[in-house]
KOLDOVEX-212704 format. One line per 4 residues: number of its first residue (from 1); their letters; for each residue x negated, y negated, z of C-alpha. Coordinates in Angstrom, 1 decimal. Example, Ala and Ser with C-alpha at 12.3 -4.5 7.8 and 13.67 -1.06 7.14 Angstrom:
<drenmis>
1 = AS = -12.3,4.5,7.8; -13.7,1.1,7.1
</drenmis>
This chain:
<drenmis>
1 = MRAA = -80.8,53.2,-87.4; -80.7,51.6,-90.8; -80.3,48.1,-89.3; -83.2,48.8,-87.0
5 = KVNK = -85.3,50.0,-89.9; -84.5,46.8,-91.9; -85.5,44.7,-88.9; -88.7,46.7,-88.3
9 = DAIT = -89.7,46.3,-92.0; -89.0,42.5,-91.9; -91.0,42.2,-88.6; -93.9,44.2,-90.0
13 = ALLK = -94.0,41.9,-93.0; -93.8,38.7,-90.9; -96.6,39.9,-88.5; -98.8,40.9,-91.4
17 = NNPD = -98.7,37.3,-92.7; -98.9,35.8,-89.2; -99.9,38.0,-86.2; -98.9,35.2,-83.8
21 = AKII = -95.4,34.8,-85.1; -92.7,34.3,-82.5; -89.9,36.6,-83.6; -86.4,36.9,-82.0
25 = IMGD = -83.9,39.6,-82.8; -80.5,38.9,-81.3; -76.9,39.9,-81.4; -74.5,42.7,-80.7
29 = LNDN = -76.7,45.5,-81.8; -74.0,48.1,-81.2; -76.6,50.2,-79.4; -77.9,50.2,-75.8
33 = PTDN = -81.4,49.2,-75.0; -82.4,52.8,-74.4; -81.0,54.2,-77.7; -83.2,55.7,-80.4
37 = SIIN = -82.7,52.7,-82.7; -84.2,50.3,-80.1; -86.9,52.5,-78.5; -88.1,54.6,-81.4
41 = MLGA = -87.2,52.8,-84.6; -88.0,49.2,-83.4; -90.5,50.4,-80.9; -89.2,47.9,-78.2
45 = NGEP = -90.8,48.3,-74.8; -89.1,47.3,-71.5; -92.4,46.7,-69.7; -94.0,43.3,-70.6
49 = GGVS = -97.5,44.6,-69.7; -97.2,47.3,-72.3; -96.3,45.1,-75.2; -99.1,44.1,-77.6
53 = QNGL = -99.2,40.7,-79.4; -97.4,42.3,-82.4; -95.2,44.6,-80.4; -91.6,44.0,-79.3
57 = YDPW = -90.3,43.4,-75.8; -86.7,44.2,-74.8; -86.0,42.7,-71.3; -82.6,44.4,-71.3
61 = INIY = -84.0,47.9,-70.9; -84.5,47.6,-67.2; -81.3,45.6,-66.6; -79.4,48.4,-68.4
65 = KKGE = -81.1,51.1,-66.4; -79.9,49.3,-63.2; -76.3,50.0,-64.4; -75.6,46.5,-65.7
69 = GTEE = -74.0,45.7,-69.0; -72.2,43.2,-71.1; -69.2,45.3,-72.2; -67.3,48.1,-70.5
73 = YRGE = -65.7,51.0,-72.4; -63.9,53.9,-70.8; -65.4,53.1,-67.4; -69.0,52.9,-68.7
77 = WNLF = -71.1,49.8,-69.1; -72.9,49.1,-72.4; -75.5,46.5,-73.0; -75.1,46.0,-76.8
81 = DQVI = -75.8,42.3,-76.6; -79.5,41.9,-76.7; -82.3,39.4,-77.4; -85.5,41.2,-78.3
85 = ISGS = -88.7,39.2,-78.7; -92.2,39.7,-80.2; -95.2,40.1,-77.9; -96.4,36.6,-78.8
89 = FLQN = -93.7,35.2,-76.4; -95.5,37.1,-73.6; -99.0,35.9,-74.4; -100.8,32.5,-74.1
93 = KNHK = -98.5,30.7,-71.6; -100.7,27.6,-71.7; -98.2,25.0,-73.0; -96.7,27.3,-75.5
97 = LHFE = -93.2,28.6,-75.8; -93.0,31.8,-73.7; -90.6,34.2,-72.1; -89.5,33.6,-68.5
101 = KAAI = -86.5,35.8,-67.9; -83.3,37.3,-69.2; -79.8,37.4,-67.6; -76.3,38.4,-68.3
105 = FKPD = -74.1,35.3,-68.0; -71.1,36.1,-65.7; -69.6,33.1,-64.1; -66.4,33.8,-62.2
109 = FIID = -64.1,32.1,-64.9; -65.0,34.8,-67.5; -64.7,37.8,-65.1; -61.4,39.7,-65.1
113 = HYKG = -59.8,39.9,-61.6; -56.7,41.9,-62.6; -56.1,45.3,-61.1; -57.8,48.0,-63.0
117 = HEGQ = -60.1,45.5,-64.8; -61.9,43.9,-61.9; -65.4,42.9,-62.9; -65.0,43.3,-66.6
121 = PHRS = -65.2,40.5,-69.1; -61.8,38.6,-69.3; -60.7,39.4,-72.8; -59.0,37.1,-75.2
125 = FVGT = -56.4,39.7,-76.2; -54.9,42.9,-74.9; -53.6,44.5,-78.1; -52.0,41.7,-80.0
129 = HWIN = -51.1,39.7,-76.9; -53.2,36.6,-76.1; -54.2,36.5,-72.4; -56.2,33.3,-72.4
133 = GYSD = -59.5,35.0,-72.0; -62.9,34.6,-73.6; -64.4,37.8,-75.0; -64.7,41.5,-74.4
137 = HFPV = -68.4,41.0,-73.9; -70.4,38.9,-71.4; -72.9,36.6,-73.0; -76.6,37.0,-72.5
141 = ILYL = -79.2,34.3,-71.8; -82.9,34.3,-72.6; -84.9,31.7,-70.7; -88.0,30.4,-72.5
145 = GM = -90.4,27.9,-71.1; -93.2,25.6,-72.3
</drenmis>
């Protein structure tokens, strides 16, 4: 909640100076898109039509609600890895940088196929043992167009 509050305060200040600012919040937020920090503190909305020019859009909300995620813990998918954008990415598509879509990057070579771990990210380590993997999280992609 503290990190979300810091982000919200910074975004508010940026938008006060430039209401058309294109703002991107990205990273492993350690919270799911439906958590209080994202929905209530940041005020992120999962419906592009409901996002104002100075609001925030989180395309991962609907992806997460479908049961998809970037990291699995104790049999449950989390979608901590997010890219949240300001409403200005949803407006004025005439030759301006704008949001097109979001996706979880899951090519076969980074998916685990070992028994009991099928479909999970192919980790780099199990305990202290290197298993020639990539990460315990799948990467995310945000597609922007001009």
